[in-house]
C-alpha positions as CSV (number, residue, x, y, z in Angstrom):
1,M,-80.3,-45.1,155.6
2,T,-79.1,-48.5,153.9
3,D,-78.7,-50.0,150.6
4,G,-78.8,-53.4,152.5
5,S,-74.6,-53.8,152.6
6,T,-74.1,-50.7,154.7
7,I,-75.1,-47.9,156.3
8,Y,-75.5,-44.6,155.6
9,L,-75.4,-40.8,157.1
10,V,-77.4,-38.4,154.6
11,E,-76.7,-35.3,155.1
12,Q,-77.8,-32.3,152.5
13,G,-77.4,-34.3,149.5
14,Q,-74.8,-36.3,150.7
15,A,-73.9,-39.4,152.3
16,T,-71.2,-40.5,154.6
17,D,-70.6,-45.0,154.9
18,L,-70.5,-45.3,158.2
19,V,-69.6,-49.4,158.0
20,H,-66.8,-49.8,155.5
21,R,-65.9,-46.6,155.0
22,T,-66.5,-43.7,157.7
23,A,-63.6,-41.1,156.3
24,N,-65.1,-41.2,152.7
25,I,-68.2,-39.2,151.4
26,V,-70.8,-40.8,148.6
27,I,-72.8,-38.3,147.0
28,H,-76.6,-40.0,147.0
29,E,-79.5,-38.7,145.1
30,L,-83.1,-39.8,146.9
31,V,-85.2,-38.7,143.9
32,G,-86.1,-42.5,143.5
33,V,-87.4,-42.4,146.7
34,L,-89.5,-39.2,146.9
35,R,-91.6,-40.0,143.9
36,P,-94.7,-41.8,144.1
37,F,-94.8,-45.9,145.0
38,Y,-96.6,-48.6,145.8
39,R,-96.2,-51.0,148.6
40,D,-98.3,-53.7,149.7
41,G,-100.9,-52.5,147.4
42,R,-101.2,-49.0,149.2
43,Y,-100.2,-46.1,147.1
44,I,-97.8,-44.0,148.5
45,P,-97.7,-40.0,147.4
46,D,-95.2,-37.6,146.2
47,L,-93.2,-36.8,149.7
48,L,-92.1,-33.8,147.7
49,R,-96.1,-32.7,146.9
50,P,-98.1,-35.2,148.9
51,R,-101.6,-33.2,148.1
52,D,-102.9,-30.3,145.8
53,H,-101.8,-27.0,147.4
54,V,-99.5,-28.4,149.7
55,T,-96.1,-27.3,149.4
56,I,-92.8,-29.2,151.5
57,D,-89.2,-26.7,151.2
58,P,-86.8,-26.9,153.7
59,A,-86.2,-23.3,153.6
60,V,-90.1,-22.7,154.5
61,R,-91.0,-23.8,158.0
62,G,-87.9,-25.9,158.4
63,G,-89.7,-28.4,155.8
64,M,-93.0,-28.8,157.2
65,P,-96.0,-29.3,154.8
66,V,-97.2,-25.9,154.2
67,I,-100.5,-24.3,152.3
68,E,-98.9,-23.6,148.9
69,G,-97.6,-20.1,149.0
70,T,-98.2,-19.4,152.5
71,R,-96.2,-20.3,155.9
72,V,-99.4,-22.1,157.1
73,P,-99.2,-25.7,158.4
74,Y,-101.0,-28.2,156.4
75,D,-102.0,-30.1,159.5
76,E,-103.0,-27.3,161.4
77,I,-105.7,-26.6,158.7
78,A,-106.4,-30.2,158.8
79,A,-107.2,-30.2,162.1
80,L,-109.8,-27.4,161.8
81,L,-111.9,-29.1,159.4
82,R,-111.7,-32.3,160.9
83,D,-113.1,-30.2,164.2
84,G,-115.9,-29.2,162.0
85,V,-115.0,-25.6,161.0
86,P,-116.1,-24.3,157.5
87,A,-113.3,-24.5,154.8
88,A,-115.0,-20.7,154.1
89,R,-114.4,-19.8,157.8
90,I,-110.9,-20.8,157.9
91,A,-109.4,-17.6,156.8
92,D,-111.0,-16.1,159.9
93,Y,-108.3,-18.0,162.3
């Protein structure tokens, strides 16, 4: 990650300045990056909650988006729907 003047290695809520102070740890919070925003006229959703009923939790499947309250990956459900499987039959899979 960069702020324009240096490069940070970001790990678990803290960042290490790799250019100027390689031995110093800098506390860095990514809350602003994770909130919804607009870029070039495109809406970028909340990265921690990209869709209704989809959650992202580092403790569940390594942070992969899953169906809320399950460990079922969102992309697997989306692929079934894209392949024409009716929503009512998804639970069969």
